[in-house]
N, C-alpha and C positions, 0 to 999 in steps of 0.2 A: 144361390148362395151356399148350397152343398159343394159344388165344383171350387168355389173360393175358397172355402174351409179348408177343404181339402188340396189345396196348392199351399196353403199359407202353412197348414203344419206339414206339407213334405218339404219345402223350403226352409224351413224349422228344427225339423228334427234331424237331419240330415249332418247341417253344420254344430248341431248342440252334442251332438254323440262324439264327432269327430273332433271337436274343440275339447271337452271334456276328456274323452282319453291322451290327448298331446298335452296338456297342463298336468293331470297326474302322473304322466310320464314325465315332464320335463322336472317336476317335483321331484318324482322318485327317482331322476339321475342328479338331483344336486344333494340329495341322501347319500347317494352310492359316494360321490365323490369327498361328501364329508367323511365317510366313516370308514373309506377302502381302506386305511391303516390297519382296522378293525379286523378284516373279511380278509385280507390277501397273507397266504402261507400259514396258515391254521389247520389245513387239509379237511376243511368243512365238506361235508358230504352234499350234495347238489339239490337233495329235498329240503334239507334247513335253509341255503339259501333262499331259493324258491319263498317256503314258507315266511322267510323274515322278510322278502319282497312284498308279498302278498298283501300281511298287513302292515307293511309300512306303508303300501299304496292306497291302502284301506280309511290309512290315518290322515291323509292329504286329501280325501275327498273336503270338507269344509272348505279349504282354499282354492280349488278345481271348481267346486259345483258354480260358484257363484260367478268366478269369470268365464265358463262356460256359459252361462246365460246370458251375460252380459255382453257376451262376442258375439254367439249366434245370433240373438234377437236385433243385434245391429246389423250384422249383416244380409240377414232374411230380408228386413226394410229395407236397408239400404239397397238392394239388390232389386227389389220391386220398384222402388225408385227409380233407379237407373234405368231400369228396361221398360220404365212409362207404364207398369203395370199397376203400379198404385193410381195414376193418372185416370188409365182407364175404368177401373174401379169406383173413383169418386165419380167421375163423367156419370156413370151407369148406376149413381143414385147409390154406392154404399158409401158411408162413412167410414172414416178410420176406426172409430170406434167399434163398430162391427166386423171389421178385417182384425183388428186386434183380438176380439172376444175369445175365438177359439184357442189362440195362444195365452190369453190368462187364464181361462181353464189348467192347460198345458203347466204352467206357472205356477198356479194355487196347488193343482198334485204332483210336482218336484219339490215345491215347499214343505207339504205333507210328508211327502216321504223322505225329505231332509231332516226333518224333525225326528221323526221314525227311526231314520240310520242313528242321527245323534243321539237320542235317548237309549238305545236299545243295541246297535252295532257296533257303535264307535266303541262304548267302556269295551267291550269282550276285541275289538281288535286292538286297543292300547293295553290291555291285559296281557294279549299273546304278544305283541309286538316288544313292549317294555321286556317281557320276562325271554324274549328269544334274545333282543339285543345285551341284555345284561348278560346270560350266558355265552354269549361269542366273544364279549369283551373278557369275562373272564378266562376263556379259551387260551391255553399256551400257545405258541407258535408249533407247526408240524414238526415231527422229529426228521433231521437233517444235518446230518456232520459233514463238513465239508473239509477238502484237503488242506492241511495246514496250520487250521483255526482250531484255537480251543474251544470247543462246544459244554456248556455247563446247565443245558437245558435240563438235564436229566438230576432230579433232587437228588444232592448229596456227592456229586459227581462232575468232574470234569476229564474230558477226554479230548483227546489230538492222534489224529490219522494222515500221516504223512503225504499217503498217496493212495488211491482208490483205484483199481481196476476197472475195465471198461462194464464188468458183469454186475458191479455195485454192491458185490458181496464180498470180493476180497481185498483185503486191506493190507498193506505195509505200514511199518516203523510207528506201532500202536503204545500210544502211552494213557495211563487211566490214574487220576488222583481221587484215592477213596476218603472223603468229605464226611461220610455220614458219623462220623463220632465226635464232630467238630474239634478235632485237635490238630488242625493245620494241613499243613503237607508232610503228614508222619505214615502215608500207605500209600505206594508208587509201586504201579505194574508197568513194565516196558515189556516188550514181544517184537520178535522181527517180521512176525506177518500174523493172517487171523480170517477169519470168517467172520459177517455180521449178518446175521440173519434175524426175521422174526417171524413169532409162531404163528399157528395158523387161525387161533382166534386174535391176534396182534395184540395180546395182552402182554407179551415181552419180549424184550430183545437180547437175542444171543449171542455173545462174543466168544468163540472159538480158537485160543489164540495160541502159538508155536513159539518153541524155544524164545522163551521170555525170562525176565528175573523180575521177584516181586522184594521189594524194600519197604521194611516196616520198623520204626521206632517206636518204642513202647514207653509211654510218658505215666510218671506217677505223679498224680496231684500232691499228693503229701509230702512226696520227695522229690522235686524237681531238679535236683541235679542226678539222681539216678535215672538213667534214659537207656536202657538196655536197646542196641540195635540187632535187627534180623535181617539176612539175603536169604533169599529160597528161590534157588533154580529150577525151569519145568521145562520139558518139550512138549506139552499139552496140556489147557488149562480152559476152562470153562467158567464164562461169570453172565450173568444174567440179570436184566435191569427190567424192572417195574414200568412199562407205559398206560397204567391204567388215567395217570393224570392228564394224556393228551387225549383221551375221550373225552368229547362235549358232553357234561354233567348238567343234565335239566333241572332247575329250581323250582321248588313248589310253588305254584302260582298263587295259592292263598296266601305267601307273604305280601302278592304286589295289588291284591284286591282292595285293600281297604284305602287304597289311594284315591285322592279324589278325582281323577282322571278315568279310572275303573269303573264309576258308579253311575247310576241312572237318575232320573229325578226324586225319585222315594227313596232310595238308598241316601241321595245328598241330604235330605232332609233329616233323615234317620241321623245320619253321623251328625249334622250341624246341633240336633237337641242331642245326642251324646256329648258331644263338645260342650256345651253350654251345660250343662247337668255336671262334668266334671270342673269346670270352671268355679259355678258354684257352690260345688262341695269345696276345692281347695280354699276358697277364700273365708268362707264358714267355718272350717277349719280352723283356720289361721288365725282366725280372730278370736276364736274360744282359746285357742293356747299360747297365742303371741302374748299377752299379759302376764300370766301365770309363771310362762318360762323364761321372760326379759325382763320382768320388772319384779325384782325383790332385793331382799336384805339378807347379804351373803352371810351364812355363819362360822365362815372360815377366820373372823377375826375376834377372837375370843378373849384376846390378852385382858380386854377391861374386865373380864369375870362378871359380863353384865349382858346376859344374852335376852333382857326385856329393855328395848328401847323407847321412850314414846316417840311418837310419830309429829310432836310440834317440834321435838327437838331434831327430829330426821329431816325434815323440810327447812332449816334454819339456815341462811346465807353461811353462819360462821357454824358450820355441822361438823366439820373437822377440828372444829376447837376442841370439842370433847375428847380426841382420842391424841397417844402418844404420838410422837412423829414415825416410830416405826410401823404404828397402824394406819396414821396416816398413808404413807406409801404403797401400804399393802393394798387399803379401799382403792387408793387411785388407779393402782395396776390391774386391780380385778375389773374396776368400772373401767377403764378404757378396754379390756378385754372383753368384756359381756357389751360393748361399744360397738366393736368391730366385729364380733358374731352376730350382731343385732341387724350390721347393716348389712355383712354380706348372704344374712339369711333374707333379709326384705328383697336385695336385689335378686337372689334365685327365686324367690315366688315372683316377684315382678317379672322377669322375663320368662318364667314359666306359662304367665297367664298371657302376656305380649304375645308369645309365640304360638299360642291353642288360639287368641283372636285372630293373628294372621293365617290360621289354617283355617277359621270359620267363613273370613276375606274370601278365600282360596275354593273352598264350595259354594260360596254364593255366587262366584265369578262362573264358575261351572257349569251353575246352576241356569245363569244367562245366559250363557253361550249357546246352550242346548235350544233356545227360540231366538239369537240371532242371526245364526245360519240361515233359518228358516226365512226369517225379515227380510235378509239380504238377498233371497236370490227374486222375492217380490221386486222390490226396492231397485236393484239393477236391470231385472227385466223393464218396469216404467221407465228405467232412463235411456236403457241400450235399445229399445222399439222406436220409442217417438224420434230419437235423434237418428238413427237409421233412416226416417222418413224424411227426415229435415233435410241432412246432408248427400243423401240419394247418391251415395258411394257404397257399391259392394267388394266381393271378394275379400282378399288378406290384406289389402294395403293400409289404408284410410282407416277402417275399422279395427282394423289390429291395433295400430297407432293409437288411435282415440279410447279402442278398450284398457287398452295394459296402460295410459296415462291414468285413468279414471280408475281403475282396480288398484293400482298402485297410492293413488289418493287415499282410497278408501282401505286400504290394507295399511296403510301408514297411521291415519284416524285410529283404526281400529287397534292398532299395536299400542297406541300412547293412550290411548281409552282403557287397556289392560295394564298398562305397567301403572299407570295414575291408581286406576282399583286396588291394586295388589299392593301398592303402597299406601294406601288409605288416606289420599289426596282428595279423591272422587268416591263417592257410593259404588258396588258393584255395578249397581241398578244403572247409573249414570256413564260410569267408565264404559261398560260393555255395550250402552245403546250410542255412545257418544257419534261413529259412523253414521248410523243409521237416521240420527237426529239430522246430521247436517245434509245427508244423501235424499231423505225423505220430499224437503222442498225443492231442490233441484227436479226431481223425477216427477211432483205433481206440476212444476213450471213447463218441464217439456214436455209433458202429455197435453197440457193445455195448449199451449203454443201449436204442435204439432197437430191436433185435432181439428183448431180453429182455422190452420193454415193460415199461422201467422209468419211473414218473412224474417224468421231468426237470427239467419246469418246473411241479408241482405245488408249492404251496406246505406244505399239510400234510405233506409227506413229507419236508421239510427241517426239519419245526419240532422231530421228536423228536431227529435228531442235533445238533441246533444247541443245544437246551437241554441235552443231554448234556454239549458241551463246554462251554457254560458254567457249567454244575456245577461242572465236571471243576477248571475254573480256579478257582473260587470256594474249594474243600475244599483247592487245594493252595497257596494264597496264605498 
């Protein structure tokens, strides 16, 4: 029996590791193609890109792991069935349940590891990945002046170089527009030639210009008609430009830590309690101040010289008949303004509470997601293993097609449930467990059929019940 266990484990672990890394790599390449415009041309150092890809690949584990288990289990039992090794084991008195037992333990171990990863590792990976991606997206394109093109990548300056020599330092036909004072094209420098160099610490760009002219038009904001013009010639002049904006600036990760995707179970519970307290306090405070702030008799109407108005008169239908025509207009105007302000304030408070409740739903969804990943590993194993034993086809042909189809259906159900839960159509529990609820009966059905050697894909086995069903329908018409 130990040899059988070793054979099954050896047949499973190889395809599992291979398919996991292939699936994760494919998802990583999808990410690269999606964000390639944000990565190319910014002069990013190689270790920044590797760090970004590493943390990105870690965030794709929740998708790659269930697919790897489904495909590897289907391939394993498909290979064993195709080589008649399952038949040999069964003829020796070993049931399919005993054959699957070591892999069930492995699936449970992988499921527990997936929960640990989802609860402790994935929040950190999300934090690192999101913060690096944010910094990369904010990063400017790398400094690169091309011939004959106006370059405005330097803040406050527009530079045009007519020609660059092969040494990439000697330049011809230089034009520099200085817009630092935000007065338009009032400061222009033209030079026949020059040298373009970057300091050793890459902090500054130094232009050494030869045989040029500087044109400067001074504008007086107080007297726009007075615009003195100054022209200065030079044989050699030096201009320095700050390149600090081109260096990658790392944002403080504490700014992202409160996002629900960066929290574990305990932190999610604490965050939900904190948001609930905020909602309750806002509702209580608003309820206390609403009546006193928005239901009152304005003291602006004092032309009647009567500040004491009986409440019985105040709520009569003909209340306005107690005032003059001018006071009536003032009262109506004040009432309309008060009503508009009250409506605006109510809508603001309503939107605040709605947004907070949506945030609570997102926290609950993330809380449920940490368990659905682990459960998905077990469910998809109990679908892939018996299905492989039934179809008895190994390799990357039919098992790959079947696995992809099943996983796409699972992913569609998961995404649909997630969106319904996020919009409040379903509760977070119902939405996040929708795919598992659909696939669990399928896994139980396939396991029962495989362990009982039922001819699931035998057409002759289905002809008899189908013919009975057809005859039953005809007789009851």
